[in-house]
N, C-alpha and C positions, 0 to 999 in steps of 0.2 A: 487435557490442558487446564481446564478450570479446576479439577480436583487437585492437581499438582500445585496450582497457584494458591488454592485455599490452604493446603497444608503449610506452604511457605509462609503465608500470611498468619496462620495460627501460631506458628513458632515465633514469628515476629511479635505478636501480641503477648505471648507468654514471656518473652524476654523483656519487653517494654514494661509490663506490669510488675514483673519480679524486680526490675531495677527501681521501681517506685517504692517498693516495700522497704528498701534499705533506708530511705529518707523519711518515710511517713507511715502511719498505720495502714492496714489493708484498705484498699479502695472498695468499699462495700456500699455502693449507691442503692442497691436493691432494698436494704434494710430501712433506710430513712428517706429515700428520695426515688422510690419506684415510679412515681408519676412525673418526675422531672420538674417538680414545682420549684426547686432550687437550682435550676439550670443543670449543669453537668457535675454538680457537687457529688463526689463519691464515684465518679466515672473517669475513664481515660478516653478522651476523644483523640485517637491515635493519628487519624488522617484529617486533612481539611475537608470541609463540606458538611460538617455536622452542626446542627443548631437546635435550639429549643424555641418552639413557636406556639402561638395560640390558635392558629388555623393554617390550613394548606388547601390549595385549589388544584384539582386534577385537570388534565387536558380535556376531560369530558365536561368540565364545569362544575362537577361535584365538589362541594366544600366540606372539608374534614375538620371537625371540632374535637376537642379532647373527649375521651371516654370517661374520664374522671378529672376533677380539679380544673385548672385553667390552662395547662400547658402539656406538650408532648414533644418527644424527640423527632427531628426530621433529618434523616441521614441521606445525603445526596451523592449520586455518582454522575459527574459531568466533565466537560473538557477542562474545567479549572482545577480539578483534583486528580491529576495524573499520578499514578503510583507505580510506574514502570520499574522502579528499583526493587519492588517486592513482587508484584504480579504484572502480567502483561495487560495493561488497561488502566482504567480509572476506578477509584474506589474510595469509600469512606466508611469508618466503623466506630462504634462506641462499645467499650468493654468495662466489666467490673468483676471483682471477686464475688463468690457466693458460697455459702455453707448451708448444706441441707442434711437433715437427718434421714435415715431410711424411711421411706413411705411418704416423705414430704413431696409436694407438687410445686414446681415452678411454673408460673402462668403469666402471660402478658398479652396485651392487645396489639395488633399490628395491621398495617395496610400497605399495599404496594401500588405506587403510581408511576406511570411511565409516559413519556412523550416520544418514545422511540418506536421503530418498526421491528417486526419479527425477524428481519434479516440480520439485525444486530441484537442478540438475545441478552439483555441485561437481567440481573438476578437480585432478589432480596433474600438474604440468608440469615439464619441463626446458628451460632457456633457454641458448642460446649468443649472447651479447650480447643483441640484441633478437629474434632468431629463436627460436621455441618449438616444442617437441614435446609433444603431449598423451600422457602415459604411460598415464593411465587417468582415467575419470570415473564418476559414479554410474550413468549410463545403461549403461556397459559392464559394471559389476559387479553391478547390481541394488540394490534396497533393502537397506540395512544390509550391503552386501557388502564383500569384500576380495579381493585378487589373489593372495596368497602372494608370496614373494620372487621377483623377476624380475631379469634382467640387461639393462642398456642399454649399447650400444657405438656409438661414432661414430669413424670414421677420417678423419683430416685429409688432404684432397687437396693442400693446400699448407701451408706453415708458418703456424701459428695462434698469435696472442697476443691474449687477450681475457678475457671474463668468463663463467663458468659459474654458473648459478643453479638452485636447486630451489624450487618454488613450490607451495603449497596455496592454492587460490582458491575462494571461494564467492561467485559473482556474485549481485547482487540484494540486497533489503532484509531477507531472512530467512535468514541464514547457518546452516549446520548444522555438526555436529561431524565434521570430515574430517581425516585425517592422511596425509602422505606421509613414508614412512620411507626413509632413504638410508644406505648403508654401503659400505665398501670401494671408495672412489673412487680410481682410479689411471690413470696414463698408461703404456701398454704400447708398447714399440718394435715396429717392423714386423718380421714373421717373418724376413725376409732378414737383418736386423741381428742377430737372435738366432742364426741359423745361422752367420753369419760370426764372431760372438763364440765360438761353440762350436768352430768349426774352428780359430780362433786359439789357444784354450786347449788343444785337442788337439795342435796343432803344438808348442806350448811344452812340453807333457808329453813328447812323443816325443823332442824335441830334448834334454831333460834326461836322459831315459833313456839316450840314445846317449852322453852325456858321462860317465855313471857308470862307474867301473872294473868 
């Protein structure tokens, strides 16, 4: 049921973002606003329940601060953002286009916070187009649990141009208070490219030294 709902949601996001392209340039928040320092500029907050905050407090009392800069995205799933017209439950998500060369790595920091019980298994997910990865769920963190800040990385085997989305989902008719926090999203070049750049800069520096009187 959850997998079918996610596929439906993925196609909804694809349709929504494609419609945005006709009226504006590609929504590429990762390039210039991966830390959400400018709010959701460059992103599409498709559902209600998404905000940009400077801190968040888990049910355990743990206070979450940004991993870089002064802000991060807080994506909530609770009774106020029912999305039964797309999936059976409540949800909220944030999406953006992304372009990666072969060998590039997409990386971001995330945390999962829930005030729910394991009998209602909420999820925090990352989506590439319609493919999804479960970052965490209530079953994995326990009742009223949280994960601490984690890092997710994905390396492109081929050139990739598509949509990335972060989603908080509470399936079923009794949604709980669950949040997925996201910060410091960025595309990293493959290590070989960094090494070549470093060698190039070193060569330029040595050449300049030789030309100095």
